N, C-alpha and C positions, 0 to 999 in steps of 0.2 A: 212155666218154670223159668226162673231167671238164673243167670250166671253172674257171680260176684267175684271181685278181687278181694282176697282175704290176707294176702301177703305180698310185699314188694321189697326187692333188695337189689343192690348194685355193688360192683367192685369199682373203686375209683378209677377214672379214666386217665390215661397218660401214655407214656412210652416206658413200659416196665421191663420188656425183654424176657418175659416168661411165657410158658405155654398157655394157649388160650383156655385150656381146661381149668387151670388154676383160677382164672377170672370167673369162669362160669360156675364152678363149684362154690366159690366164695359168695357170689351173688345168690345162688340157690339156697345156701345155708342161711343167708341173711333173710331171704324171703320166707323160708320155712319158720325161722324164729319169729319173724314179724307176724306170721299167721297164727303162731301158737300151735302148730301141728308138727308131728314128727315125720321124718322121711318115710317111715313104714306106713304112714297113712296115705301116702301118694299112690294113686292107682294108675296114673297115666302121665308119661313124660314126653314132652315135645321139645326137640332141640332145633333151633334155627341154625342152619349150616353155615360154616365158613369154608370157602373154596381155596384158601391159601395155606391151609395148615395140614395138608396130607390127608390120608384116609380117615383119621379120627374126626376131621372137620366135616367130611361128607356124610358121616353117620352120627351127627351130634347127639341125637336122642340116646343112642346106645352108649356113646362116649360118656355123657354126663351120668347116665344111670349106673354105669360101671364104676365111675369115679366116686359116686355117692355111696355105692355098695349095693349090689344087685338085691332088689326087694321083690322081684316078680311082677313089677308093674309093666303094663303094656307101654310100647314106645312108638314114636314116629319122629322122622327127621324131614325138614323141608328147606328148600332154597328158593327165594324169589327176589334175589338181589337185595336192594335196600328195604323191600317190603317183607323180608323173610320173617321178622319178628311178628308182624301183624298176621301173617298167614299161620304162623305157629300158634298164636293166640286163638285164631279162628278155628283151627283144628281142635284144640282143647275145649273151647267153648261149645263146639258142635257136639262133641262126645258127651259133655255134661248135659246139654239140652236134650240129647237123645235118651238120657237116662242110663247110659252105659257106665258112668262113673260119677263119683261125688267130688273127688279132689284131683286136680291136675297141676303139674308143675311145668312151666314154660321157661326155657333158658336159652340165652344167646350170648356168645362171647367171641372175641377176635383178637388175634395178634397180627399187627399190620406192618407193612414195609415202610421204610422212610420214603417220603415223597408221595407222588400220586400212585393210584392203583394201576396195574397193568394186566393184560390178559393172562390167563393160566392155560396150561395144556400144550404149550409149544405152538409151532406154526400150524394154523388151522384156517385155510382159505375159505372153508365153508361155515366158519363161525362168525356171526355178525359182530361179536365183541372184539375178536381179533381184527376184523376188517375195519371197524371204526377207528382203531388206533393206527393200523398200518396203512390202510388205504386213504382214510380221510384225515389222519393226524388228530383225531378228535379225542384227545385226553380229556379227563373230566373237567379240569379248569378251562379247556378250550370251549366246551359247549356251555359251561356256566357263563363264559364271556359272551357267547352268541346270544343267549337269553338276555343278558344285560344290555347288549347293543340293541336288541329288538325293543326292549323297554324304553331305552333312551330315544329311539326313533319314533315309537308310537306315542309316548306320553311326556317326553321332554325331561325324563329323569336325569339326574346329575350324579357325578362321583361323590359329591357332598351328601346327597340323599343316601347313597349306598353306605357311606361311612357312618352316617347317623344310626343305621341299623346295627352296625358293629358296636357302636358306643352303648346303645341300649342293652344289647345282649351281654356285653362284657360286664356291665353293671350288675345284671342278674347273676351271671356266672360267678362273680366275686362273692356271692352269698351262698353258693352251692358247694358243699364239701365234697361232692362226687365229681365236680367238673375238673377238667385238666387245666384250663386257663382261668385263674382266679384273680385277675388284676383288671381294674377299670382302665379304659383307654380313652383318649381324646380324639376328636374328629381330625385334628392336625396330625396325630400319630398315625392314624389309618391312612390318610392321604399322603403321608411321607414314606409309607412302607413300600418295598420293592414291587414294581409292576410284574405280574405273572402272566396274565392274558388280558390284554387291553379290552375293556377299561378296568378290570379287576386287579386289585393289588393283593399283596400277601395277606393282609388282615381282612380282606373281603371274602376269603376262601377258607372253608373248613379244612382242618388238618386230617391226617389219618392217625387213628389212635388205637391203643389197646384198652380193652374194657369189657365188662360183662353186666348183664341185667337179667333179672328173673322175676316172675310173678307166680303166685299160687292162686289158682282159680278154684271155685267150688260152687256147688248148687246153693241157692238161697236157703233151701231146707237144711242142708248140712250146717250152714252158718248159724241158723236159728237153733238147731239141736245142740250145737256146741257153744252157744252163748257168745258168739263172736260179735263184738260191737262195731258199729259203723262200717259194715262192708260197703264197698263201692260197686255199683251195678254197671255191668257192661251193657249199655243200651243198644249199641250197634257196632259191627265190624264190617267195613266195606273192603272187599278185595276185587273190585270190578276190573275188567279189561277195557281197552279203548273200543269205541265204535269206529271201525276203520275199514272201509271197502278195500278189498285187495286188488288194487289197480296195477301193481307191478307184479308181473307173473312169476319171475324167478329170482330177481335180485332181493337181497335181504332188506327189510324195511327198518330204517334207522330211527324214524320219527315215532314218537309215542303220544304226541299231543294231536289227537285226531282232528279236531276242528281246524287247527292251524295247517294241518297237512293237506286236507282235501277241500276246504270250503271254497277256494278260488277255482278249483277244477270241477266242482260239483255240477255246475250248469252244463259244461261241455260233455261230461261223462254221463249226464242224465241220472245222477244218483243224489239222494237227499244228503245235504251236509249234516253232520252230527249236531244235535240240539245244543251241546255245550262242549267246551274243550275237555280233554281227558281229566286233568287235575280237578276241574270243577265238577266233573261227573263223579269222581271218587267221593268228594264231600257230599254231593247231592244224594248219592245212594245211602250214605250213612245217616243223613238227616231224615230221609224217607223211612228207613228202618226204625229209627229211634222215635219218629213222630215229633221231631223237634226241628228248629231252624236256626240260622245264624244269630238271630236276635235273642235266642235262649241261652247263648254261651256266656259263661263267666270269664273264660280265658281260652286260649288256643296254643297248642304246641305245633308249629309248622316247620317245614323242612328247609332250613336255611343252609343248604349246601354252599350258597353264596349269599351275600347281603342282598343282591338284586333279586334272587329267587324268593327271599322272604316276602318282599313286596308283591311279587306275583302271587304267591300262595295266599296272602291276605285277601286278595281279590277272588282267587279261585274258591276259597271256602266261604265266600259271601260276606266278609266283614265290611266291604265297601264295593262300589261299582268299579269296573276296570279304569285304571288310570288315576285312582284317588287314594291309593295306599299311602303315598307320601304325605297327604293331608292329615291322615290319621296319625302317622308317625310324628310329624312336626307339631301336631296339636297335643302330643303327649298321651293320646288315647291308648296306645299300645305298650306304654311303660307300666311298671308296677305302680299301683295306685290310680292308673288310668281307667277309662271306661271299659276296655277290653284288652287286658294284657296279652301280649304275644310272646311266646317263648320265655315265660318266667323262670324256667330251668337254666336259662343261658343259651339254650339251643346248641346246634352243632358248632356255632362260633366259639362256644366255651368248652365243648366236649371233644369235637372232632368226630370222624367216622370210625366206628367199630361196627361194621355192617350188620351182622346178625343180631346185635344187641340194640340197635337204634330205636326201632319201633317199640320194643319192650321197655326201653328206658323212658320213652315218652309216656307209656302207660303207668310206669312207676311214678312219674311226675303228676299225672292225672290223679293217681291214688292219693299221694301225699297232699296235694292241694285240696282235694275234695274231703279228705279227713280233717283238714285244718292243721296239719303237722309239718308244713313246709318251712317253718322257721321264719327267718328274716325275709324270705322271698314270698311269703304267703299272700295269696290273692284273697282279699277280704270277702267273706260271704260266698265263697266259691260253691256252686251247686251243679254246674254242668261244664264239662271240659271236652274239647276235641283235640285229637292228635292226628296229623296227616303227613304222609310222605308218599313217595312213589318209587317203585323199583324199575330199573331200566328195562326196556323192551316189554312194557305193557302190564306191569304189576301194580295194581292199585293198593292203597293202604290208608285207611282212616278208621279211627276208633272214637266213639263217643261214650263217655262215662258220666254217671250221675250219682248224686247222694241218695 
């Protein structure tokens, strides 16, 4: 039995100042209309949670089911930081594969603060998220910058390389009606934007955004019975965790890139180093499940929290060996019309972060590209797409979809 995407919908991303429920409901209705099914056909609803929007955000499945009008469907809610949407999709897919339902709706939406995210729940010294902000000063832009510095030290990456990523993604975002930022930029504009966390400037870092995304999943049999043309097959969903020996007994573990964390200590600790870094393992598990590899991809949506992280992700998903992402970028391979377009949606550079919706939005883009309905940003002949991101503290997230 296969699970297919029969509907995809989004609420445009921006700073709208409305309740997150409005964004989610708008995305859900758009996805249902796209699928050609009614709300009463939905048997299972999964909401990707938002932790900044009160009790309704923590029970997103019920929140969206109520807002759409109780129809007796079963529900679930889940939170996995930036991987929430992928885990929500995995829950729905699993129920369909188990034969427990034919049609499922997956919804994620967020209303976000101005500036960067901060911990929720007050002073919590036992909470690693609170500790990373208060003890380490590790706001999100700060650790994006640490990754960028690591890349510069290892591979000689430059600020101009990072700026070129933004230029590429902004050009795609300008073609996407759902994107928040729809204006091309130049490398000079990126390099002249204010410094946020050295070496990353304002235009190197994704914003926080309001927005929503939804997909309707169904069994392949349902799609055939109802004459749904061109369903997109979910070939794999990876939600793996790191391979990380627990060598610190009580202190919270802040690192989630397992190979980088333990490879140097492994000989002294007499433990085997992980076979590959965590992000690479996320993609590897998806390839393994799908029976495909990087060479099979037509395009990829990867997690550009910062411009530097896009380069890391290109290597992690196997598009090139470590240290060679800049070569692909500069050769034009990752642009629209290139050999392997990366972030044809415009990525987070053009959308910003609406955490519960992010991975679902990526699957919306996979769906539209594989259907051939992505408009001016269409990847010619797209047949296989990969979407990958990572939730903080060990949440993997990768989806492979095929025609």
